[in-house]
TORKEZA-380629 format. One record per residue (C-alpha): residue number from 1; x, y, z. Coordinates in pm, whole numbers, plus 50000, padded with zeros to 5 digits. Each point is the difference from the previous one (the first is absolute). Layout:
N
NUM;X;Y;Z
...
***
This chain:
252
1;50324;47586;08020
2;49987;50264;50273
3;50243;49954;50287
4;49814;49979;50333
5;50176;50062;50329
6;49851;50018;50350
7;50173;50210;50264
8;49941;50009;50377
9;49962;50350;50142
10;50254;50013;50282
11;50195;50324;49957
12;49992;50337;49826
13;50139;49858;49675
14;49707;49758;49971
15;49747;50245;50149
16;50045;50239;49707
17;49893;49718;49765
18;49643;50005;50135
19;49793;50104;49697
20;49757;50293;50006
21;49631;49938;50053
22;49776;50015;49694
23;49807;50278;50176
24;50255;50269;50100
25;49793;50104;50302
26;50113;49674;50164
27;50355;49887;50071
28;50127;49658;50113
29;50309;50174;50135
30;49806;50208;50254
31;49704;49774;50076
32;49942;49887;50358
33;49638;49894;49951
34;50059;49642;50115
35;50257;50082;50267
36;49778;50254;50180
37;49646;49872;50052
38;49872;50336;50131
39;50170;50275;49801
40;50178;49822;49715
41;49982;50155;49653
42;50073;49892;49644
43;50052;50359;49891
44;50314;50134;49837
45;50207;50190;50257
46;50319;50132;49837
47;50146;50109;50333
48;50027;49634;50100
49;50253;49943;49723
50;50244;50253;50138
51;50279;49868;50223
52;49925;50034;50367
53;50193;50296;50146
54;50271;49926;50255
55;49909;50062;50364
56;50025;50367;50086
57;50284;50095;50228
58;49890;50095;50347
59;50069;50369;50067
60;50273;50062;50254
61;49884;50176;50315
62;50327;50047;50182
63;49862;49797;50289
64;50251;49719;50065
65;49720;49780;50131
66;49806;50023;49672
67;50263;50008;49726
68;50181;49693;49877
69;50324;49869;50140
70;50212;50183;49745
71;49884;50334;50134
72;49940;49891;50358
73;50346;49899;50117
74;49926;50161;50334
75;49692;49783;50057
76;50091;49787;50301
77;49719;49757;49925
78;50117;49920;49646
79;50201;49679;49956
80;50371;50069;49971
81;50065;49736;49737
82;49822;49808;49722
83;50245;49709;50021
84;49850;49652;49978
85;49909;49826;50322
86;50262;49776;50157
87;49960;49626;49947
88;50062;49847;50347
89;50068;49657;49846
90;50276;50115;49766
91;50367;50043;50096
92;50118;50357;50033
93;50210;49972;49685
94;49727;49836;49790
95;49774;50179;49753
96;49631;49952;50067
97;49891;49684;49825
98;49658;49888;49881
99;49820;49737;50203
100;50112;49670;49841
101;49678;49831;50111
102;49768;50252;49836
103;49912;49960;49630
104;50154;50266;49782
105;49757;50267;49885
106;49971;50110;49643
107;49875;50348;49930
108;49636;49997;49894
109;49914;50187;49680
110;49822;50327;50057
111;49899;50312;49812
112;50253;50279;50026
113;49925;50297;50220
114;49846;50292;49813
115;49827;49777;49741
116;49657;50099;49864
117;49720;49926;50244
118;49835;49732;49784
119;50330;49819;49958
120;50023;49996;50378
121;49659;49832;50015
122;50101;49745;49738
123;50323;49930;50186
124;49850;49932;50343
125;50026;49624;49961
126;50329;49969;49814
127;50188;49846;50290
128;49737;49736;50077
129;49749;49959;49719
130;50180;50130;49692
131;49874;50240;49736
132;49645;50136;50001
133;49984;50099;49632
134;50107;49895;49653
135;50025;50179;49666
136;49973;49823;49665
137;50210;50148;49721
138;49959;49936;49629
139;50324;50068;49813
140;50110;50188;50313
141;49692;50228;49992
142;49781;49978;50314
143;49660;49859;49905
144;49835;49858;50313
145;50014;50033;50377
146;49885;49780;50288
147;49994;50061;50375
148;49960;49707;50238
149;50108;49861;50333
150;49875;49850;50325
151;49654;50100;50113
152;50148;50174;50304
153;50172;50255;49774
154;49671;50131;49860
155;49745;50102;50267
156;49732;50095;49745
157;50011;49647;49858
158;49972;49858;50350
159;49702;50222;50079
160;49828;49902;49677
161;50067;49634;50067
162;49842;50032;50345
163;49666;50061;49829
164;49988;49634;49893
165;50017;49757;50292
166;49967;49708;49758
167;50358;50053;49881
168;50255;49764;50158
169;50186;50144;50296
170;50303;49775;49971
171;50235;49999;49836
172;49960;50368;49916
173;50056;50073;49630
174;50236;50234;49828
175;49824;50278;49809
176;50048;50172;49667
177;49870;50351;50059
178;50093;50163;49671
179;50040;49886;49641
180;50022;50248;49715
181;50138;50045;49652
182;50082;50311;49805
183;49746;50108;49741
184;50239;49895;49721
185;50038;49648;50142
186;49630;49925;50037
187;49843;49681;49860
188;50336;49827;49949
189;49993;49766;50298
190;50272;50188;50189
191;49805;50022;50326
192;49916;49628;49988
193;50369;49920;49951
194;50093;50217;50296
195;49733;49848;50227
196;50123;49651;49913
197;50353;50103;50101
198;49874;50150;50326
199;49807;49682;50083
200;50307;49784;49932
201;50205;50229;50223
202;49747;49988;50283
203;49981;49621;49980
204;50379;49991;50032
205;49975;50215;50312
206;49773;49744;50163
207;49651;50141;49946
208;49718;49753;49940
209;49760;50248;49839
210;49975;50352;49863
211;49698;50229;49986
212;49900;50315;49808
213;49715;50242;50064
214;49874;50163;49680
215;49734;50271;50004
216;49704;49947;49771
217;49894;50296;49788
218;50318;50204;50045
219;50143;50167;49687
220;50278;49796;49843
221;50260;50271;50056
222;49893;50070;50360
223;50005;49654;50155
224;50312;49851;50153
225;49875;49641;50022
226;49866;49940;49648
227;49670;49816;49949
228;49862;49660;50103
229;50022;49892;49636
230;50372;50078;49994
231;50064;49786;50308
232;49799;49712;49858
233;50226;50014;49694
234;50298;49991;50239
235;49877;49666;50143
236;49841;50149;50310
237;49660;49884;50122
238;49712;50205;50137
239;50034;49937;50375
240;49726;50248;50094
241;49745;50143;49760
242;49907;50359;50078
243;49839;50285;49805
244;50279;50243;50096
245;50311;49822;50134
246;50020;49633;49905
247;50292;49796;50128
248;50214;49812;49750
249;50224;49718;50127
250;50259;49769;49852
251;50147;49700;50178
252;50377;49977;49954
***
């Protein structure tokens, strides 16, 4: 029996597991179609996979009022010291202490600086929501990919949803914007397995419903949201019937 493992995309190590699209002109790793309602594209953009360059150093002008403190020692307006501010409530011989009445803060997970642009988009909610994508592996080979999250993370989904005033306004659903398998993994139920895991995860995060917005008539390899028939098989119901963009919904 094949070993199935599902991984959350939260860092560069998991980002590289995202499988290629069946049609090489598209790329999950550079797609911002759902994140950008006006200019988003599904197209493959290899430059997006390159690490972001570090900020360029500002050229030195010799003007002490423009250059940084290291080269502007004569700048009378620059602070003389970067020492921490004095705590007026601490004794002179005490180290600065944390406020004992404030809850301790734990560092929120975040995507490292310089990560690929798409990973930055997927990591926007790590500190509050959690992961926005999962990869299903079969015997450690990536076979399926899903992108999901709160409606607020995907403006194109929100705009599409606005077309149907009959949809419930509260509580707002989570959305699954993308579900795809590799060409080799087709017709094996991998995408259905991944959607079930995503729905269980979203229920655990407190969502009462999840929606998907397939496009009727789109080529199988060119659509990010599958077909209405796929979502029916995944235990979704037809919330809005439409000739182009029906709305599929599952109560959690």
